[in-house]
Each structure stands twice: as C-alpha cells, then as structure tokens.
N, C-alpha and C positions, 0 to 999 in steps of 0.2 A: 776393414776402414773403408768407408765411407766417403765415394769422389764423389767430386761437386761436379754438377749438370748446370753449364750454364742453356737458360731459355730463350727463345725467339719465336715472333709467331710471324708470318707470311697469309696471302692468299691463297694464291697462287705459288708452287714451289717445284723449282725444274734443272734436276742433274744431268748434270752433265750440256757442254756448250759444242760437240758438234754440229751436225746438218741437222739432226731433229731438236735440239734443244734450243739453237739461238733461230729456227725459224718459228716455235713456239711459242719463243717468247714476244718474238715481233707481230704475232699472232692473236695471241691473249691479248696484246696492248687493247688491238680493234677490237677485241670480242667484249670484252670483259669490264661489266660495268664502271661507270666513271667511277677514280678512286678507288678501284682494285690497286693491294697490294701484290705484284710480283717479285719476284726473289728465283736468279740462279746462281744454281751452284756447281765448283766445279774443281776437281779433284786436284788440277795446274792452277795458268791462266789461260785467261779466255784468245781462244782465236792463235793460244800456241801450243796446245795438245789433243790430243782425239784423233781419232782413224779418217776424217772426211779432212782434214789438213791434206792426209797424208796423198791421199785421194789422185794419183797420175792418169788416168785414163778417161771418165767422160761418166756422161751424164746421157739416159735413155730417153728417145721424145720422139713420137710421129710426130712429123713433120712437114708430111707431104713427098710429092715425087713419087706420090705412087704408094709409099708409107704410111700404115693406116694406124690408130688406138688396138682393132680388130686383130691386125697384120703382130702387132707389140704385143698384144695379151696370148695368140697365140705359141707364139715363140717363147715366152714365161713359162707357160701351162709346162707343154714340150720339154723343155731345157729342165724346168725343176718336174717330170716325170709322173706327172699329172698330181703330183700330192700336195700344189700349194691350193691353201684357200682361196677360192676360184675370188671370193667378190676383192679380197685386197688386192688381188694380183687385176682385180678392173680399176680400182680404184685407183692403180701404182701407175698402170699405166693411162688410164683419161686425165687424172691428173696432172700427170708430169708434162700434158702440153700448154697449163695454165700457170703453174710453175716457172716453167723456162723462161716465159714473160716474164714473173711475175721477177726473179734473178735478175734477168736485164733492165729493165724496162723501171721499177721499183727499188730493188738493191741492187744496181750501179754497177753487174759483173759484166767483162769484156769476153766474150767467148770469141775463137777465129771463127773467119767467115771466108767465104768463096767471093767471086769479084764483082759476083754481082749484088752481090750486100747480105746476100741468104746467108743462115750459121752454116756450117760445112759440119758433115755428121762422115764420120770415120767410118771403117769395118771392125766391126769387133764380132768374137767368135760364135758360133751357135745362135746367131740370128743369122732371118730372109731379110733384110736391108740395112742398109748402112746408115744408121739413126744416132751411132755416137756425136752427142754436142761435146768441144773441148776448150781449152786454151793448152795449146801445145799439148806437156807433156805434165802441165803443172793444175789442174783443175783445180783439183782439192784448196791448196792453197790461194784460189782465183776466189772462190766459193767462201771459202771462209773467211778469208782476210774482209770483206763487201759485209760479210755478216756480223764479221764483229764490228766495223762501222759502223752498220743501224745500230745494233744492241746498247755499244757505250754511248751515242748522242741519246739516249731515248730513259726516261728515269725510272730503271729497272735494277733493281737493288742485286750487289754482287757478291758474293761470297766466296772469295776465290780462295785457294789451297783448302778448302774445305773437304773434309772424303768422309762424301755417305759408309755408314758402317753397319746401318738394321734400318727395316722396315718397322714402325710404334706403330700397332695396331690397335684398338678399342678393346678394353674387356670384355667383349663378347665373340671382340672376333671380325667381325665382319666388316668394320673398314678400314681405312688410314687417319691417324692421329696425326702422323708425321716420324720423322727420320730423324735420327741419331746419327751426330757427324762430332767427325772430329778435327777440331778448325788447327791447321800442321801448323802454322805459325805457333803458335803454343802449347800444343801438343793438348790443350782438355776440349771435353766433352760438352755438344751443343746442344740440347735438342729441337729443333724447329717444327715446329706446329704448324699445320696448310692444314686450308679447306681442300685442296686439291695437290697432287703431287703426278709430277710425270719424272719416267723414269728412264733418260737416253743416254747411260749413260756407257751405248756402247757396248761391242766384242772383244775381242782380244783374246783368239785362243793361244796365249805366250807357254800354253805348257806341253810344245813341241819343238820339236831342237831345231829343226824351220819356221820362223813364223819373219810373218810381216811387219803388225805392230809392232811400236814402242813396249817396250818391258814393262810401263807401267798400265797397261790395260791388262790388268787381270780376271775381268766377266766378275767383278765384284757384284754387278747388277743383279746379272738369273741369281748367283747366289745369295743375295737378302731376297730376293725372289723366294728362292728355292726355302730357305730358311723360315717364310713364312708361311707358307704353306699353299702357293700359289700353283697351279698348273704350269709345266713347260711342256713344247712340244717340239718333235724332233732333234732331239736333243743329240743325235747318233749324228748329224747334216754335219760334217766340219768342213769347209771349202779350201781344197789347197789349189792356190792357183800355179798352175807350170812350170813359171819362171820365176823363181827367187834368188835373188843372183847368190854365187857360190864365191866366195872371196877368200874362204878359210877360217881359223879358227881365230884370228888371230886380231880381228876386225865385228864390232856389233854391225857393220854395213851386209853379212852374212842371213840372206834368207828376204831383203827389202824388194820391192816386188821390179821384173822389169815387166812394164803392162803389157798389157793383149793388142793394144795399138803395134807393137811388134810384129807379131803371126797376122794381123790383118794385114800387115801394111808387104806381108811375104815375104816375112823375116823367116830362115829354115831351123830345124833345130836335126843336130848332128849327135852321133855318139864318140865316142873315145874316137874311133875306125874310121871318124868323117863322113859316114854314114847314113844318110835322110832317112831317120824309121819309123818317119810318123806315119806313113803311108800304107804301113806291115798292118799295122794297130786300126786303123780307119778311113774313109775313104777321103774326109774330108780333111783329111793331112794336118797341117798344125794349125786347120779351123776348125776343129773338133771344139767341143763343149772342154768347161775344162778340166772336169772330172775324164773324160776318155783320156788327155794330153798327160795329166799328171799320172794316169796309170802305166803307159805308155815311158813314160819318163822313168820310173818306177822299175817296171818290169828292165830296160835295160842295166839300170842300177843291179838288181837281182842278177843282169847276168854279165858283171861286168865288166860290162859292154861304156866304160864308164874314160873317165876326164881325169886327170892328175887330183883335180880334190873328189874327186867320187858322182861328179854327176855329170851332164851334159851340155854338152853348146850351142848356145844361139847364133845361128852366124846373119848379119846385114850385111854384109858387103858387095855383097852380086845385084843390091841394089843400087849402089853408088855410094861414095863415103858423103859426099856433097847432100847429096838429096837426104841420108839419115842425119847428116850432123845438124840439120836443118829443121826437118820432122817433129826429132827426137831427141831436141838440147839439151830438158832436164838429167833424163838416163844417157846420151853420152857422156857429160857431167860426170853425173856418178861413179857411170863407168870408168872411166878416165881417173877420179878420184880411187880406187883401188888397182889401178896398173892397167888398165881392160882396155882394149878399144873395139866399140859397137861398134863405130863408122865402117872400120876398116880392116877389122882383125874377125876372131871370137870368143864368143865369151861367155863361160863358164854357168851353168845354169841348175837351179833342182828345187824339184816339189819344196811350195813352202807354206803351212798355214796360216790360212788370209781371212777369213769372211765364218763367219756361224749365222745360220738356217735357223737354226732354232734359237726357239725363245721364249717368252711369258704366252699364252694364250690371250688373244681380245678381239676384240670387234672391228671392224672395219671403220670408228669413228675413234679408234686406241680404248678404250674403258676395259677395267680386267674383272676376274671374279669379284676382287673387292673395292667395297665403293670406295670413290676421292684417289686409288690406283688408276695413273695413263700410262701405256711403255709405248713408246715409239721407237724408232732403227733396227738399229742390230741387238737391240734385247729384245723387240718380237717378233713370233714366231707367225709365219702362217704365210709370207708374200714371194715367197722362192721355193715353199716345196724341198725339193730335196737338194737344190741344184739353183747357183742365184747365177745370172748369164751376168757376164762384165757390161760396168754402166750402170747397171739394174741399183744398185749399194747408194749412190747419194740420190738419183733420181727418188727410192725410196724413203731413206731419210727425212729429205728435204717437204717431203709429201706430208707424208705421214704426222709431222714434226707441224703441220701446218695446222693437217687435221686435230691434234691433240691440243693445238694452242685455242682453237678456235671451239673444242667439243668443251674444254676447261672454261673457255671465256661462258659459255652457255651456261652450264650446266653449273656454275657457282650461284648465279642468277635462285636458283632454289635452294642451297643452302644456307644451313643459318650460322650458330653459333660452332665456333674453334670444336674437333672432338678431345676427351678426355684420351690420355693414350694409355696405355695397362700397364702397372708397374711391374708387375714379374718378368713380360718379354724386354721392359726399359732394361731392369737389374739384370737379367741375365746376356742381354746384347756385350751392358758393359762390362760383366765377368768376363766372355767373352774376350772382346778384344785386349782387355790388361793380365791375359792370360804368359805372356810370354815373361811381365817383368815378375813374377813369382817363380822363375827359371833360371839355372844359372846360363849365364853367357853362351854361345854358341855360336857358329857361322850357318849362314843357313843357303848361302849362294851353290853349296855342294848339294842341299837337296833336291833343290830349282835343279839343278843338273839330273839328277837319277829321272826326277820326274819323268824330262824331256825325254829322254835315252828311253823311258819306260813306252808313254804315250807311242812318241813316233815308229818303236816297236813295236809296239800292241795293239793295239789303238789307231795306228795311226790311215793310210794311204789304200790298205791292202788289210785285209781282217778274214782272223779265222777263230771257230771259238775255242780252240786249245789257249792261245795265245792270248784274247776277249777276259779271258779268266784269270790266265798269270798276270795280266794289267791291274784288273784290281785287286788280286790280292798282293799285286808290287805298290799300286795308290793307297792301300792302307797302311801299308806298313813304313812308306813312306808318312800320311799324314800321323803315324802315333809316333814316328820319331819326332818332324814336327811339333808336337804336341811339349817335348822335353827338351827343345830347344829355346834359349833363355834371350830375353834383350836386355840390359844395361836401364834404366829408369833413373838414373839420377838427371838425365835432361829430356822432359817429351817435347819440346822446342824444335822443327825439323829432326824430330828423329828416325831418319831412314829406316834405319835398319827393321823398328817400328812397323815402319809402313812393307817395307820385304816382307814381315814375318806376316802381314795381313792380306800380303796379294798372295803368298804361298799357299795360304788357306781358303781365299776363293777360287787358285787353280787346283786345290784340291778337290775341292768340291762340288766344281763341275768337270773337273776330270772322271772322279766319280758315275758323274750321269750321265756324262755319256758315252761308256762302255758300258755302263746298263742299259743305256737303251743301243748300240748296237749289238748287244749280246742277243738282246729282244726282236732285232727284227733280220729274221732268218732269209733272206732276199738282197740282192740288190740295186739297190734306184740311188743315181745320183750322184752322190757324193760318195756314200758306201757302199760299196764295195766288198762280198761278203765270198770267199774262195771256196770257202763250203757251200752257201749255197749261192753260185754265181746270176742263176735266170733275176728277173725283176720281178716275177709274179703276174698274177694276173692284174691287168688296168683297173679292169671291170670292179673288183670288190678293193681297191687301194686301200692304206689305213694309215695312219701317222702315229707316232709311237705317242702318245704321254705320260713322262716324274713327275712324279711329287714325292715330296718325305711329309710320312707319315707316322709319326713316334720318336721321330728321330732316324725311320730306315728309309731307303728310298722303292718305290714301289713303280712298276713301268706298264702303264697296260698302253693299250690302242683303241682307236676311232677311225670309223671309214670317213675315208674324205665325203663330203660333199659337192657331188657334181652339178654346182648350180646353174652353171651356163655355159659348160661342154662336155661333152660326155666320150671317152676314149674311142678312137677311130675317128671320130666328128669334127668337124668344123667351126668357123663361125662367121671364114670368109666366105666372099659369095662367088658365085661358081663361076667356072672358068677363071680365077685368078691363080697366076702362080704360085709354083710351090716357093720361087725365094726371087728378090729381085738383086742379086747376088751378083756382079759377073762374073764369068765360070775364072776362077784359076789357072 
C-alpha cells in the first residue's frame, strides 16, 4: 500500500527548540536575506520540552575578576582530558562572553546579581574560577522562557508536534534535500524540503536505568545522522551526573539532577554509614569533576556501602537550613515533593546518565560533511571531548546555535533552488517507520526496561571488555525483539505507542554505537572508564573515536586529536598566573 506523504517547502529548517534551535532562529532572521522563510520544528511544544529547559545549574562565562577566556579554555581542555576539538572549545569560551550579554540585553534574561549589580557567578566542580552565571537553580527555565517569547513574536513558521524521522539526501548523497517528519497530531508523513537544515534535537541518554532527561528524549537526531552515513565522534563518552535524585522505582523523579552547585557550595557526600567518602578517591573531594565523583559513588555502591534505595546521601544541613532553602529553592521543593528534606536532612542520590559528549563531526561554523546540514548543541561532537564541565552545556547550545543561524543565513545566499530528494531513501525511511503496523501489537515498555538495565550494568559508569561484548549481544537481541513488536494502526493521530516504538528504535541504534565505541577505546579518559585499561594513555598521541554506518554495519575508527592551540603539558595562561582562583575548601 502506498503511503501518502505531504510536502512542505522552506528555506531554513531548524529541528529542535532548545537553546541551540531557538538561538539559531533568532540569528538566522538577522543574517539571512530579506524574505527568507525560516521554519522551526519540534517534537513537542516550543518552550515546553527539551533539555535546555531542565538546566538548573547555570552558564559558564569568564567575566573578569581575574577569570579570563584563556582560563575557561584551559579548564575545558583539561576537563575534557585533552580530547576536545580545541578550535571549537576556544569559540565556546570566547563567544560565551558575547552571548551572555545578548541573553541579558536583547533576549531579556534576568540572572542573579551581586550587591554591586554585577552578575553573580557560583562555583562549579572541575573549574579554577567561580564563573557560572545563574538564575537561582532554575536557569534553564529562565533562558528558554525568554527565548521562546522572542521567537514567538517573530515571523518564524512553527511546526509543533512534528517528529523528524529521517534525513533525506539528494540522489548522489552529497547534499541534504529535506527531512521526513510525522505530524503527530494527524499521524501523516510530511517531507519538508529546505536549503539548509539545523539539527538541534538534543541528546538524551535515556537508555540507562538512571537518567536525567525526560523519557521522550531518545537520541533521534544522532540515530538519523547515523543512518545517513555521517561520522559520529566520541560516542563512548556518556556523562553521568553524580547526584541524581534516588526516590525509588515508584516515581519518575528518580534520576533527575540535584545540580552541581550543591557540591560547589559545600555539600557533602556520605555513604550508608554516614562516612564522607569522596576524599578516599580524590583530593578535591566533592568538587572533583563529574566523572571522578560518579565513579566514587559507583564504587561505594559496589561495596554495598549504600543507603536504603542503594545509593548514597548528599547532605547540606551543615551549611544551615535557611541558607540552603534560600539558595536552592527549586531543588529543596523538588526533594520535598518526594519526601526528602534537602535543607535540613539527607537526600539519597545515584549517578545518572545526563549528557552526551559525542555527536556529529562538525566544523567551528557547525557545517557537516553533508552540504545543507548543520548541527549544534548536544547533537554536535567535539567541544567537550571526554568530559563536559558543568555550566558548559547551555553555553555550548546558545553559542553554537547562534553561530549556526549566522552560518545558514550567510550560506543560503549562494544556494539556488531546493534540492530533489532521493526517492529510494524516502521510501526506506517511510517503510522503517511503518514497520510496527505490520506486526501483532505487544508491550514496548518491558523492552525499554531491559535496555536500561543492560546499558547500566554493561556499558555504564565503569566498563570492561567482556561486559561490553555481553551488552552488545543483549542490545542486538532487544532490537530483534522490538522488530517483532507491533502497534495498533487504527488511528495514527497522537498514537503515542507508535512513538514509543520509534523512540526505542533510536535508543537501540545509539546504544549499539556507544557500546562499539566503548569497546574500541582501550584506555580511560573522562567519562569513559575501562577497568581493564585504567590508564589514560599517552596524551601526546591522543585520539578520538569515529563511528559510522557503512552498508548497514557499524565501523569504529580513530583520528588523532589536533592540538591546534595548546599541547599537553603546556598552558596558554600567562606566566605567574595562579593555578586556581577558587578559595581553598
């Protein structure tokens, strides 16, 4: 049976309405020729979904007081264990200064201030300066709400509740012709052709038992890029935030972040015996980088030094309940909703899959190997290397979202007519999405539960070859089982079971890549820790993994890191600069 596909044409298509997508829309409006049609599409509703909205901590930016772009850059490179694309990291740190003023003065964000009117900047782990600008502990809501207002007030076409399911290239595969979508409100397919497309769909490593993003964040963008043959770098690098709320299996609040500012302010991690254990693992204690703290907690869990629900405690009460309640209102309320007293008691926490450092290989202007496709935000790899500093995520999304908008607006001036899509790829993507309607309906959630257990146990915080291989086999088995699970096709409008199936397909795709890249990296860097290869390897010969799908099979290679700005053992800080500006604990 032939499936009808609606068609829709635009000039600039933006997938995703997080910090990257919304900033790209604003900048594209400024840089593109007059009359350019700009369309923004989102799986949910503008301003109401995505990961940027969920940001609690804040926005890293060097604003003086001894802090500099150079210091921010060095922290980013060292935090990423010398794997970042240094040009991307430099642009991130440099442009963050411009972008924070743009957020304040043009977008209208209200951030917390000091008594003298300057922006307040708090401490975040792994950094040598207190540089994180914030709005209490609800920074993401402030940024996204203001960006949403700006975009909604402009003549930008909005395709809400439109799910992107396939990148459709030209016949020769050299350029992107458009994106196949499902209009979730009707269940109809829609091919949106565009001269330039930004993929800013965000990450969402929800294939793990404990995870911070909402369940509808399922790595769809990276799964589409993989099927399109694009190279993906650093795919083994899954960041576990050390302190995800552990509230039991009965609530979806389990896994949500208790942000880094708690530890930056002096919060203490205690095991089930009330022992403050982090100094047993690192001299920086709770203010070590996220990967180190996550492994410390995981080790306590393996030793059974745990709390009632199997995690550890975070304790803030020694700082004074009134102080904690004032400084961390959002988290105190969230914990109270789950029966915990963050201000005056102890709260159970567990490492939780939070952010994906890996992504599509891009240049510093967000271009990819496929003409017409641009990638920004968590979908793009390179800026963070093997470990993202807390506070660098929303900075990365807004900085590179703006760069993408500027680049697309400039590039479109030299582009002619819309490109013609490859009908065979289009047909294959439709057939893939229609697959579950040909099978007997069955439950999908048990498969997702299995996947989350497998990835947590075998390709999680700490890894070893035999477990990774076991995980690969189990993920393949889960995928095979998914292909036999059907969905009722009586009504495709808001058929959420269908979208659950598509979510699982994306998660299986990227889980296989994570495992393949993890097996290929035989050393330990940042978020990737191999118990059978615990050494970090020679920094001078650092490499990053590159995964791509070739004739349906996954291939993982490696490329040497280009130390374009600074080499291991060196620094770009002026001679005599102190190692850190952070007051001693």
